[in-house]
C-alpha positions as CSV (number, residue, x, y, z in Angstrom):
1,X,0.0,0.0,0.0
2,X,1.4,3.4,-1.0
3,X,1.0,6.7,0.8
4,X,0.8,8.5,-2.5
5,X,-2.0,9.0,-4.9
6,X,-1.6,9.4,-8.7
7,X,-3.8,11.9,-10.5
8,X,-3.8,12.7,-14.1
9,X,-3.1,16.3,-15.1
10,X,-6.7,16.8,-16.1
11,X,-8.0,15.3,-12.8
12,X,-5.8,17.7,-10.8
13,X,-6.9,20.6,-12.9
14,X,-10.5,19.8,-12.3
15,X,-10.0,19.4,-8.6
16,X,-8.0,22.7,-8.2
17,X,-10.5,24.6,-10.3
18,X,-13.4,23.3,-8.2
19,X,-11.6,24.5,-5.1
20,X,-11.4,28.0,-6.5
21,X,-15.0,27.9,-7.7
22,X,-16.1,26.9,-4.2
23,X,-14.2,29.9,-2.8
24,X,-16.2,32.2,-5.1
25,X,-13.8,32.8,-8.0
26,X,-15.5,33.2,-11.4
27,X,-14.7,30.7,-14.2
28,X,-12.1,33.1,-15.8
29,X,-10.2,33.4,-12.6
30,X,-10.5,29.8,-11.4
31,X,-9.5,28.2,-14.6
32,X,-6.4,30.3,-15.1
33,X,-5.2,29.9,-11.5
34,X,-5.7,26.2,-11.6
35,X,-3.7,25.9,-14.8
36,X,-0.6,27.6,-13.4
37,X,-0.8,25.7,-10.1
38,X,-1.2,22.3,-11.8
39,X,1.7,23.3,-14.1
40,X,3.8,23.7,-11.0
41,X,2.9,20.2,-9.7
42,X,3.3,18.7,-13.2
43,X,6.9,20.0,-13.4
44,X,7.8,19.1,-9.8
45,X,8.0,22.7,-8.7
46,X,6.4,22.1,-5.4
47,X,6.9,25.7,-4.1
48,X,4.6,26.9,-6.9
49,X,2.1,24.0,-6.9
50,X,-0.8,23.3,-4.7
51,X,1.1,24.8,-1.8
52,X,0.1,28.2,-3.3
53,X,-3.7,27.5,-3.1
54,X,-4.1,28.6,0.5
55,X,-2.3,31.9,-0.1
56,X,-4.6,32.7,-3.0
57,X,-7.6,31.9,-0.9
58,X,-6.3,33.9,2.0
59,X,-5.9,36.9,-0.3
60,X,-9.4,36.6,-1.6
61,X,-10.8,36.3,2.0
62,X,-8.8,39.4,3.0
63,X,-10.5,41.4,0.2
64,X,-7.2,42.2,-1.5
65,X,-8.1,40.6,-4.8
66,X,-11.3,40.5,-6.7
67,X,-12.5,36.9,-7.3
68,X,-15.1,38.1,-9.9
69,X,-12.7,40.3,-11.9
70,X,-12.8,40.1,-15.7
71,X,-9.6,41.5,-17.3
72,X,-9.9,43.8,-20.3
73,X,-7.6,45.0,-23.0
74,X,-6.8,48.7,-22.8
75,X,-6.4,49.3,-26.5
76,X,-3.5,51.3,-28.0
77,X,-3.9,51.3,-31.7
78,X,-0.7,50.7,-33.8
79,X,1.4,50.5,-30.7
80,X,3.9,47.8,-29.8
81,X,2.6,48.0,-26.3
82,X,-0.4,45.8,-25.3
83,X,-1.9,46.8,-22.0
84,X,-4.3,44.6,-20.0
85,X,-6.1,45.8,-16.9
86,X,-6.6,42.9,-14.6
87,X,-9.3,44.9,-12.8
88,X,-8.1,43.8,-9.4
89,X,-8.0,40.1,-10.2
90,X,-5.2,37.7,-10.5
91,X,-2.5,38.1,-13.1
92,X,-2.9,34.8,-14.9
93,X,-6.2,35.4,-16.7
94,X,-5.1,38.9,-17.6
95,X,-1.9,37.4,-19.1
96,X,-3.9,34.8,-21.0
97,X,-6.1,37.5,-22.5
98,X,-3.2,39.6,-23.7
99,X,-1.0,36.8,-25.2
100,X,-2.7,36.6,-28.7
101,X,-2.4,40.4,-29.0
102,X,1.2,40.4,-27.9
103,X,2.2,37.6,-30.3
104,X,0.5,39.4,-33.2
105,X,2.3,42.6,-32.5
106,X,5.7,41.0,-31.9
107,X,5.4,39.3,-35.3
108,X,4.4,42.6,-36.9
109,X,6.9,44.9,-35.2
110,X,9.6,42.4,-34.3
111,X,9.3,43.5,-30.7
112,X,6.3,44.1,-28.5
113,X,5.5,44.4,-24.8
114,X,2.6,43.3,-22.7
115,X,1.8,45.3,-19.6
116,X,-0.5,43.9,-17.0
117,X,-1.8,46.4,-14.4
118,X,-3.7,46.1,-11.2
119,X,-3.2,42.4,-10.7
120,X,-2.4,39.9,-7.9
121,X,0.5,37.6,-8.7
122,X,1.6,34.5,-6.9
123,X,2.9,32.1,-9.4
124,X,6.2,31.3,-11.3
125,X,6.9,33.3,-14.5
126,X,8.0,30.4,-16.6
127,X,4.4,29.6,-17.7
128,X,4.3,33.1,-19.3
129,X,7.6,32.6,-20.9
130,X,6.7,29.2,-22.4
131,X,3.4,30.6,-23.7
132,X,5.6,32.8,-26.0
133,X,8.3,30.3,-26.8
134,X,5.5,28.0,-28.0
135,X,4.8,30.7,-30.5
136,X,8.4,30.9,-31.7
137,X,9.2,34.0,-29.8
138,X,11.9,34.8,-27.3
139,X,10.5,36.3,-24.1
140,X,11.6,38.3,-21.1
141,X,9.2,38.6,-18.1
142,X,9.6,40.4,-14.8
143,X,7.5,41.7,-11.9
144,X,8.1,43.1,-8.4
145,X,6.8,41.6,-5.2
146,X,6.5,42.9,-1.7
147,X,9.4,44.3,0.3
148,X,11.1,41.3,1.8
149,X,14.7,41.6,0.5
150,X,17.3,44.0,1.9
151,X,19.5,45.8,-0.7
152,X,23.2,44.8,-0.5
153,X,24.6,46.8,2.4
154,X,21.2,47.4,3.9
155,X,19.6,45.8,6.9
156,X,15.8,46.1,6.3
157,X,13.5,44.7,3.7
158,X,13.0,47.2,0.8
159,X,13.1,45.2,-2.5
160,X,10.9,42.3,-3.6
161,X,12.1,38.9,-4.6
162,X,11.5,40.4,-8.1
163,X,11.7,37.4,-10.4
164,X,13.0,37.5,-13.9
165,X,12.4,34.8,-16.5
166,X,13.7,34.4,-20.1
167,X,12.9,31.9,-22.8
168,X,14.3,31.1,-26.2
169,X,12.3,28.9,-28.6
170,X,13.8,25.8,-30.1
171,X,12.4,24.0,-33.2
172,X,13.1,20.4,-32.2
173,X,13.5,20.5,-28.5
174,X,12.1,22.0,-25.3
175,X,12.8,25.8,-25.0
176,X,15.7,27.3,-23.2
177,X,14.1,28.8,-20.1
178,X,15.3,30.2,-16.9
179,X,13.2,31.7,-14.1
180,X,14.7,32.9,-10.8
181,X,14.1,35.3,-8.0
182,X,16.7,38.1,-7.6
183,X,16.9,37.1,-4.0
184,X,19.1,34.1,-3.0
185,X,15.9,32.0,-2.8
186,X,12.2,32.5,-3.3
187,X,10.2,33.3,-0.2
188,X,8.2,30.1,-0.8
189,X,11.4,28.1,-0.5
190,X,12.0,29.6,3.0
191,X,8.5,28.7,4.0
192,X,9.0,25.1,2.9
193,X,12.2,25.0,5.1
194,X,10.1,26.3,8.0
195,X,7.4,23.7,7.5
196,X,10.0,21.0,7.3
197,X,11.8,22.2,10.4
198,X,15.1,22.6,8.6
199,X,17.7,25.4,8.9
200,X,18.4,27.6,5.9
201,X,21.7,27.6,4.1
202,X,24.0,30.3,5.3
203,X,23.9,33.6,3.3
204,X,20.1,33.4,2.6
205,X,18.8,35.9,5.1
206,X,19.2,38.3,8.0
207,X,17.0,38.6,11.1
208,X,15.0,41.7,12.2
209,X,18.2,43.2,13.7
210,X,20.1,42.8,10.4
211,X,22.2,39.9,11.6
212,X,22.8,36.7,9.5
213,X,20.4,33.9,10.4
214,X,19.7,30.3,9.3
215,X,16.4,30.1,11.2
216,X,13.4,30.2,8.8
217,X,11.2,32.0,11.3
218,X,13.8,34.7,11.9
219,X,14.4,35.1,8.2
220,X,10.7,35.5,7.5
221,X,10.6,38.2,10.2
222,X,13.7,39.9,8.9
223,X,14.8,40.1,5.3
224,X,16.1,37.8,2.5
225,X,19.3,38.7,0.7
226,X,19.9,39.3,-3.0
227,X,21.8,36.7,-5.0
228,X,25.3,37.7,-6.0
229,X,25.5,40.6,-3.6
230,X,25.4,44.0,-5.4
231,X,24.6,42.3,-8.8
232,X,21.4,40.8,-7.6
233,X,20.5,44.0,-5.7
234,X,21.0,46.0,-8.9
235,X,18.9,43.7,-11.0
236,X,16.1,43.7,-8.4
237,X,16.2,47.5,-8.5
238,X,15.9,47.4,-12.3
239,X,12.8,45.2,-11.9
240,X,11.3,47.8,-9.6
241,X,11.9,50.5,-12.2
242,X,10.8,48.7,-15.3
243,X,7.9,46.5,-14.0
244,X,6.7,48.9,-11.3
245,X,7.5,52.6,-11.9
246,X,7.7,52.5,-15.7
247,X,4.4,50.8,-16.2
248,X,2.6,53.0,-13.6
249,X,2.1,50.3,-11.0
250,X,3.2,49.5,-7.5
251,X,6.8,49.0,-6.3
252,X,7.5,46.4,-3.7
253,X,7.4,48.8,-0.7
254,X,4.1,50.2,-2.0
255,X,2.8,46.6,-2.3
256,X,3.6,45.9,1.3
257,X,1.9,49.1,2.4
258,X,-1.2,48.1,0.4
259,X,-1.3,44.5,1.9
260,X,-0.1,45.3,5.4
261,X,1.3,41.7,5.6
262,X,3.5,39.2,3.7
263,X,1.0,36.4,4.2
264,X,-1.1,37.4,1.2
265,X,-0.3,37.3,-2.5
266,X,1.2,40.6,-3.8
267,X,-0.7,43.2,-5.8
268,X,1.4,44.9,-8.5
269,X,1.9,44.8,-12.3
270,X,3.9,42.7,-14.7
271,X,6.0,43.4,-17.8
272,X,6.3,40.9,-20.6
273,X,8.6,41.6,-23.6
274,X,8.4,39.4,-26.7
275,X,11.0,39.3,-29.5
276,X,10.9,37.8,-32.9
277,X,14.4,36.2,-33.6
278,X,13.7,36.2,-37.3
279,X,13.0,39.9,-37.4
280,X,16.1,40.8,-35.4
281,X,18.3,38.6,-37.5
282,X,16.9,39.7,-40.8
283,X,19.5,40.6,-43.4
284,X,22.3,39.0,-41.3
285,X,24.1,35.7,-42.1
286,X,22.9,32.5,-40.5
287,X,19.7,31.1,-39.0
288,X,19.3,32.4,-35.4
289,X,17.7,29.1,-34.3
290,X,20.5,27.0,-35.8
291,X,23.1,29.3,-34.4
292,X,21.5,29.0,-30.9
293,X,21.7,25.2,-31.2
294,X,25.5,25.4,-31.7
295,X,25.7,27.4,-28.5
296,X,23.5,24.9,-26.6
297,X,25.5,21.9,-27.9
298,X,28.7,23.6,-26.8
299,X,27.3,24.0,-23.3
300,X,26.1,20.4,-23.1
301,X,29.3,19.2,-24.6
302,X,31.2,20.4,-21.5
303,X,29.0,18.3,-19.3
304,X,26.8,21.2,-18.2
305,X,23.1,21.2,-18.4
306,X,20.6,23.7,-19.6
307,X,18.2,25.3,-17.1
308,X,14.8,23.8,-16.7
309,X,15.9,20.4,-18.0
310,X,14.9,18.7,-14.8
311,X,11.6,20.4,-14.9
312,X,10.9,19.3,-18.5
313,X,11.9,15.7,-17.5
314,X,9.4,15.9,-14.6
315,X,6.8,17.1,-17.0
316,X,7.3,14.3,-19.4
317,X,7.0,11.8,-16.5
318,X,3.8,13.5,-15.3
319,X,2.3,13.4,-18.7
320,X,2.9,9.7,-19.1
321,X,2.5,8.5,-15.5
322,X,0.4,11.2,-13.8
323,X,1.1,13.5,-10.8
324,X,2.0,11.9,-7.5
325,X,0.6,13.6,-4.4
326,X,1.0,12.5,-0.8
327,X,-1.8,11.4,1.4
328,X,-1.5,14.7,3.3
329,X,-1.7,16.7,0.1
330,X,-4.8,14.9,-1.0
331,X,-6.3,15.5,2.4
332,X,-5.5,19.2,2.0
333,X,-7.2,19.4,-1.3
334,X,-10.3,17.6,0.1
335,X,-10.4,20.1,3.0
336,X,-10.0,23.1,0.8
337,X,-12.8,21.9,-1.5
338,X,-15.1,21.1,1.4
339,X,-14.6,24.3,3.4
340,X,-13.7,27.0,0.7
341,X,-12.7,30.3,2.3
342,X,-13.5,28.9,5.7
343,X,-10.4,26.7,5.4
344,X,-8.1,29.6,5.7
345,X,-7.6,32.3,8.4
């Protein structure tokens, strides 16, 4: 007898979608959120899988996100900028609405940007990236968060974890994709350490007094640190400027002021930039996709691996064998479906 249950991707999608519907989300919101959460489980990214459901429900219950929101395109004729107003809902349905417009304009102009405003974001960025690499476009995606990261040399949270993701399409293989926080680790990773009762690696965080700590509780009460010291700090600041100030949305300190807590999903904006490799390489020698493969082969030839390869392998296994969830995880899903918003405090 096993402690794990195996669900098909479709079955898990239906179950998660039902949980969100029970909590009062409309079909547009529920389906999009379920897709991104199931994608996390499918790809063995546990920190962005069903673990995230409770945070989403808690944010709905606190009144910081609209469960009935319907995103809309804010039209800008003949512009390379597509703007979608999430209308206070989650980012995922707003992104899905904007993608066809972004793809069309990137193919027309060679370069286009999607701006999502007034949204709540809680998921990884690689689903957005892969939606564009699936269309043969390169993509760069970024967003702020809430202030939980101290700038290099600082001692208090000011920046967000501010993830950045990039994708390059490949004709006969999975895309080249990376997605990482500009902090040493995502906040969700620290929460998982806390739940497991494990100490953090050194260099991840400082406590409320600005002293280094390996205690997850102290780290959550203090601040995380940028990766790479001043380099990560500078990139995180760039994200604040481009995906917060430039698009007329909230910066990470403003997000924290709005929420009043770090236990809810952050409300801010998102910037997605799509590039057509063919358009940029036009008139120059060589096929950009073939030349990229030479680079990838050289990396692999040294014994290195490309980012996201373990995630793609996990996806392939999930697609053929299903998604494995523990008995505790199944019980959690059952409880969330039964109790809806009453299941969170």
